[in-house]
Structures are given as structure tokens and as C-alpha cells.
matplotlib code that plots the C-alpha trace (Angstrom):
import matplotlib.pyplot as plt

x = [-19.5, -19.2, -18.1, -15.0, -14.9, -13.0, -10.0, -10.5, -8.8, -5.2, -5.0, -3.5, -1.8, -1.9, 0.9, 3.2, 6.5, 8.7, 8.3, 11.0, 12.0, 12.7, 12.1, 12.3, 10.9, 7.2, 4.3, 1.6, -1.7, -5.6, -7.6, -9.2, -6.4, -5.1, -8.9, -8.6, -5.6, -6.4, -8.9, -6.9, -4.9, -7.6, -9.2, -6.2, -5.3, -8.5, -7.5, -4.2, -6.1, -8.6, -6.1, -3.9, -7.3, -7.5, -3.7, -4.3, -7.3, -5.8, -2.3, -4.4, -6.5, -3.0, -1.9, -4.8, -4.4, -1.0, -1.8, -3.9, -1.9, 1.1, -1.0, -2.2, 1.3, 3.1, 0.1, 0.5, 4.5, 4.3, 1.4, 1.4, -1.2, -0.3, -2.7, -0.1, 1.2, -2.5, -3.7, -0.5, -1.8, -5.3, -3.8, -1.8, -4.8, -7.0, -4.9, -5.1, -8.9, -9.5, -6.9, -9.0, -12.4, -11.1, -9.4, -13.2, -14.8, -12.4, -12.4, -16.2, -15.7, -12.6, -13.9, -17.6, -15.8, -12.9, -15.6, -18.1, -14.7, -14.2, -16.8, -14.5, -13.0, -16.8, -20.2, -22.7, -24.7, -22.1, -20.8, -24.2, -24.3, -20.6, -21.7, -25.1, -22.9, -21.0, -23.9, -25.6, -22.3, -21.7, -25.2, -24.7, -24.8, -21.4, -20.0, -23.1, -21.4, -18.3, -19.4, -20.5, -17.3, -15.7, -18.3, -17.3, -13.8, -14.0, -16.1, -16.6, -13.9, -11.1, -12.8, -12.1, -12.7, -10.2, -8.7, -8.6, -7.0, -9.5, -7.6, -9.8, -8.7, -10.6, -10.5, -10.5, -13.1, -14.8, -15.4, -12.3, -9.3, -6.9, -3.9, -2.6, -3.3, -3.7, -6.2, -5.2, -4.7, -6.4, -5.4, -8.0, -7.5, -11.0, -11.7, -14.2, -16.5, -19.2, -22.5, -24.3, -21.3, -22.5, -24.8, -25.9, -28.7, -32.3, -32.7, -28.9, -28.9, -26.7, -29.5, -31.1, -28.1, -27.0, -30.9, -30.5, -26.9, -28.6, -31.9, -29.3, -28.5, -25.0, -22.8, -19.8, -19.1, -16.0, -16.0, -13.6, -16.1, -18.1, -15.0, -13.5, -16.6, -16.6, -13.3, -14.4, -17.9, -15.3, -12.5, -15.8, -16.7, -13.5, -13.1, -16.7, -15.5, -12.7, -14.6, -17.1, -14.2, -11.8, -12.8, -12.5, -9.1, -8.1, -9.2, -7.3, -4.1, -4.3, -4.7, -1.5, 0.5, -0.3, 1.5, 4.3, 4.2, 4.4, 7.2, 9.1, 9.1, 9.8, 12.2, 15.3, 14.4, 10.4, 11.9, 9.2, 6.6, 3.7, 0.8, 0.3, -2.2, 0.6, 0.5, 2.8, 6.5, 7.0, 3.8, 1.4, -2.3, -2.2, 0.3, -0.5, 1.9, 1.7, 4.4, 4.6, 4.9, 1.0, -0.1, 2.7, 1.2, -2.1, -0.7, 1.7, -0.8, -4.0, -1.2, 0.1, -3.6, -4.8, -8.7, -8.4, -12.1, -13.1, -10.3, -13.0, -12.8, -9.2, -7.1, -3.4, -1.3, 2.1, 1.1, 1.2, -2.3, -2.4, -2.0, -5.3, -4.3]
y = [-28.3, -24.7, -24.5, -23.3, -19.3, -18.8, -16.4, -13.0, -12.5, -11.2, -7.6, -6.8, -4.1, -3.6, -2.4, -2.1, -3.9, -6.4, -10.0, -10.8, -12.3, -10.1, -6.8, -4.0, -1.8, -1.4, 1.8, 1.5, 1.4, 1.4, -1.5, -0.4, 0.7, -3.0, -4.5, -2.2, -3.3, -6.8, -6.3, -4.0, -6.9, -9.4, -7.5, -6.2, -10.4, -10.4, -8.3, -10.4, -13.4, -12.3, -10.7, -14.4, -16.2, -13.9, -14.2, -18.0, -17.9, -15.9, -17.7, -20.6, -18.8, -17.9, -21.0, -22.2, -19.3, -20.1, -23.8, -23.1, -20.6, -22.4, -25.5, -23.6, -22.2, -25.4, -26.9, -24.1, -24.8, -28.5, -30.3, -33.4, -36.1, -39.1, -40.4, -40.2, -36.8, -35.6, -37.8, -36.3, -32.7, -33.7, -35.0, -31.8, -29.0, -31.5, -30.6, -27.1, -27.2, -28.8, -25.9, -24.1, -24.7, -25.7, -22.3, -20.9, -22.6, -22.8, -18.8, -19.0, -21.1, -20.3, -16.1, -17.0, -18.7, -16.2, -13.3, -15.7, -16.1, -12.4, -11.8, -9.7, -6.8, -6.6, -6.3, -9.2, -7.5, -6.4, -9.8, -11.3, -8.4, -9.0, -13.4, -12.4, -10.3, -13.0, -15.4, -13.7, -13.4, -17.0, -17.9, -16.4, -18.9, -18.9, -19.5, -22.7, -24.4, -24.1, -26.2, -28.7, -28.8, -28.8, -31.5, -33.7, -33.5, -34.7, -37.7, -38.9, -38.4, -35.8, -33.4, -32.8, -36.0, -33.6, -30.7, -29.7, -26.0, -24.5, -22.1, -19.8, -16.8, -13.8, -10.5, -7.6, -5.4, -2.4, -5.1, -6.6, -3.8, -3.7, -5.7, -4.8, -4.2, -7.9, -11.2, -12.9, -17.0, -17.4, -20.3, -21.1, -23.7, -25.2, -27.8, -30.5, -32.1, -34.7, -32.8, -36.2, -37.0, -34.0, -34.7, -33.5, -34.3, -32.7, -30.3, -28.8, -24.8, -25.6, -27.6, -25.0, -24.6, -28.4, -28.5, -25.6, -27.1, -30.3, -28.5, -27.4, -30.6, -30.3, -33.0, -31.3, -27.8, -26.0, -24.7, -22.1, -18.9, -20.0, -20.1, -16.8, -14.8, -17.0, -15.1, -11.9, -12.7, -13.1, -10.4, -7.2, -9.0, -8.7, -5.2, -4.5, -6.4, -3.8, -1.0, -2.2, -2.9, 0.1, 2.5, -0.3, -1.1, 2.8, 2.5, -0.9, 1.0, 3.6, 1.7, -0.3, 2.9, 4.1, 1.8, 1.5, 5.9, 4.7, 2.3, 4.8, 7.5, 4.9, 2.6, 2.4, 0.0, -1.5, -4.9, -7.8, -5.5, -7.2, -5.7, -7.3, -7.7, -8.6, -9.7, -10.3, -11.6, -11.0, -13.3, -12.3, -13.5, -12.5, -11.6, -10.2, -9.7, -6.8, -5.8, -3.1, -5.7, -7.0, -3.6, -3.8, -7.2, -5.8, -3.0, -5.2, -8.0, -5.5, -3.9, -7.0, -8.4, -4.9, -4.4, -7.5, -6.8, -7.9, -10.5, -12.3, -9.7, -8.9, -10.0, -10.1, -10.2, -9.8, -8.0, -4.4, -2.8, -0.6, 3.5, 5.7, 7.9]
z = [44.0, 42.9, 39.1, 38.9, 37.4, 34.2, 34.8, 33.4, 29.9, 30.3, 29.4, 26.8, 24.2, 20.5, 18.7, 15.2, 16.1, 13.9, 13.0, 15.1, 18.3, 21.3, 19.2, 21.2, 18.2, 19.0, 18.8, 20.6, 18.7, 19.7, 19.1, 16.1, 14.4, 15.0, 13.7, 10.5, 9.9, 9.7, 7.6, 5.0, 5.0, 4.1, 1.4, -0.1, -0.4, -1.6, -4.5, -4.8, -5.5, -8.0, -10.3, -9.7, -10.7, -14.0, -14.9, -14.6, -17.0, -19.6, -19.7, -20.3, -23.1, -24.3, -25.1, -26.5, -29.1, -29.5, -30.6, -32.8, -34.6, -34.7, -36.1, -39.0, -39.6, -39.6, -42.2, -44.5, -44.6, -44.2, -44.9, -43.3, -44.0, -41.7, -39.0, -36.1, -36.8, -36.9, -34.1, -32.2, -33.0, -32.0, -29.0, -28.0, -28.8, -26.3, -23.6, -24.4, -24.6, -21.4, -19.6, -20.7, -19.7, -16.5, -16.1, -16.8, -14.2, -11.8, -12.1, -11.8, -8.5, -7.0, -7.5, -5.8, -2.9, -2.1, -1.9, 0.0, 2.6, 2.6, 5.8, 7.7, 4.9, 3.1, 4.0, 3.4, 1.1, -1.0, -0.9, -2.4, -4.9, -6.2, -6.5, -8.1, -10.7, -11.3, -11.3, -13.7, -16.5, -16.0, -17.0, -20.6, -23.7, -24.3, -21.0, -20.3, -23.8, -22.3, -19.2, -21.9, -23.1, -19.8, -18.5, -21.6, -21.3, -17.8, -17.6, -21.5, -23.8, -24.9, -26.4, -30.0, -33.0, -35.1, -36.0, -39.9, -41.5, -43.7, -46.6, -48.5, -50.4, -50.5, -52.4, -49.6, -49.6, -47.1, -44.8, -44.1, -43.1, -45.9, -45.5, -49.3, -52.9, -53.6, -52.6, -49.7, -49.2, -45.5, -43.6, -40.4, -37.8, -37.3, -34.4, -34.2, -31.7, -32.2, -31.5, -30.9, -28.4, -26.4, -23.2, -20.4, -17.4, -18.2, -15.2, -15.8, -16.5, -19.8, -21.0, -23.5, -24.8, -25.9, -27.3, -29.4, -30.5, -31.4, -33.3, -35.9, -36.6, -37.5, -37.1, -35.8, -33.9, -34.0, -30.0, -31.0, -31.4, -28.2, -26.0, -27.6, -26.3, -23.1, -22.4, -24.0, -21.1, -17.6, -18.7, -18.7, -15.7, -14.2, -14.8, -13.1, -10.2, -9.8, -10.2, -7.7, -5.4, -6.1, -3.4, -1.3, -2.2, -1.8, 1.7, 2.8, 0.5, 2.9, 6.0, 5.4, 4.2, 7.7, 9.5, 6.9, 7.7, 11.2, 11.0, 8.9, 11.7, 14.9, 13.5, 12.0, 9.3, 8.1, 7.7, 8.8, 10.5, 12.0, 14.2, 17.5, 19.7, 23.0, 26.2, 29.1, 28.7, 25.8, 24.8, 21.6, 21.4, 17.6, 15.2, 11.2, 9.0, 6.6, 4.4, 0.6, -1.3, -1.0, -2.6, -4.9, -6.3, -6.9, -8.9, -11.0, -11.7, -12.8, -15.4, -16.4, -17.0, -18.5, -19.5, -22.3, -23.5, -26.9, -27.8, -29.6, -32.3, -32.7, -35.1, -34.6, -38.5, -39.7, -42.4, -42.1, -43.1, -46.3, -45.1, -45.8, -48.2]

ax = plt.figure().add_subplot(projection="3d")
ax.plot(x, y, z, "-o")
ax.set_aspect("equal")
plt.show()
């Protein structure tokens, strides 16, 4: 028996139209323009996803720092040494700590995954270059320490053994920004993780950092400085990724804007636009919705996230610095 011959592919057209059934508004485009529009949408969505990952991370960092600040202020105003009160505080900050360490490594995992999956919009070598850049940044000592802490919180115990407030009186000098003519009391929230409880497999990339921490022979370790340095390194990395993708983003935005310009010229309104591969009798092989809010969201997120670098060296204070004479 002769095998059945496959039917030839049904002829199709590519159009800009509206994402509604039975729309008569259509503008004929070629396949190359259709493909460029699909690639542009995927590319802009990638930029949206990257900015949203950073927004999640920065929000968790903000909540972590606010918890420490609130604890220090509460302790200065109302010293409460009851065991249950201090235990509640440790529980609250542990929750913030777990959220932050998870958000740090979620960024690494998911941003790498987004770039690897974006095969249509980015060339293979460029994607490999960006992933290598991410892996290099996340091999820093501070980020590896946050990985040890995250693994400990997830698999062994809640992270912190205790939370305290250290108080000291400093005479302001040239090494400290002048906040006034008098000495100042500084209250600092401190965290404590038992170093002996931290463990990780011998072949883990973070093992050298843990060994170095053990060699210091300190009984308790405050992870806050490492967390702040880690956030600085990630935001610096994110700004580099933005710069690498900026030229591509301009091209993607221009391709999408071309569709909106056509629709504005040809259609009464631009509600629910799409590009489509259209078959006969009003059927579609593929439709891809496009909308201007997509481009606007990237811009809005970039403004909201800002260039949040050097957070670890920034001091927020309610005291007005002494003006220079």
C-alpha cells in the first residue's frame, strides 16, 4: 500500500488586526514583519521579567532593613527583656531573613532561566555571555555566604539564634559625617548566627567561604554586612545586564511601535491589537497580542528600581548634617 501523501500546507496571510472575533480591520504584512513582531514582544517581556525579579529582591531587602531599624528604635524607647518578647522578635526577623536569602538566589536561578529560554529574541552566544556574567557575579564571597545561610534556614533550622542592640557613644570626627556639634549615641541592631551550626558539603562552591568563617574562631556571626554587600553586587550586575540589553530593547520597542503606528493610521481605534497568521474562512494558525502598556511597564519598572547601587555604604538618618561654613 502506498502511504498517504501529506496534504500541502494551507496558504496563509500575515496581518495586523484586532484581538476580537470577526474583526474586519486588517492590514496585510509580510512574514518577516510578523516574525520580527513576535520576537520583539518576547524580548520586551524578557526585560519586564528581569525588572520584576529585581523589584521582588529590593522589596525584600527593604523589609529586612526596616525590621532591623524598627527593632533598634523600639529597643531604645522601650527596653523589654522578657524571653517571649525577644523570641517573637527573632521569629519576625528570621522570616525577613529567609525571604531575603530566597529572593537573592531566586534572582540567580530565574534570571538565568529566562535568558536561556529566550532563544527567539537573543542569539545563542549572547545568551551564554549574559549567563556567564551572572554566574561570575554570584561567585563572590558575600553571595556565597548568603547561599550557606539560605541552605541552613531551609534545611536545618531558622537562621538566627538571637537579635540584640549594641549601643555606643561616638565623638563625631572627620571620619564620620558631622551630624551636630555634640557626641551622639548610636544604637545598632545586631544579628547572631551560631557559626558551629553552619555546614555544607565539601565540594560545594561556597565551602571555602565557610572554612574561612570557621577559621576566624568567632562563636557568632552577624550576616547583615554580607547581605548588604550581596545586594550591592546584584544591583550592580543588574545595571550591567540593562546596559547589555539596551540596544536590543530599542530595536524591540521600534518593531512594536511600527505595529501601533500602522493601527493608528488604518483602524478607528487600537483596542486589543495583534499580529496574526490568518487562514481561510476567518481561522488563524497563530495570533500574538501586542499592547503599548508592555513597553511602558519596562520604563516604569526601571524608574522604580532605579540604579540602587552602593546601598551597603548608605546611611539613612533623621538628623540633619551640619552645614559647611
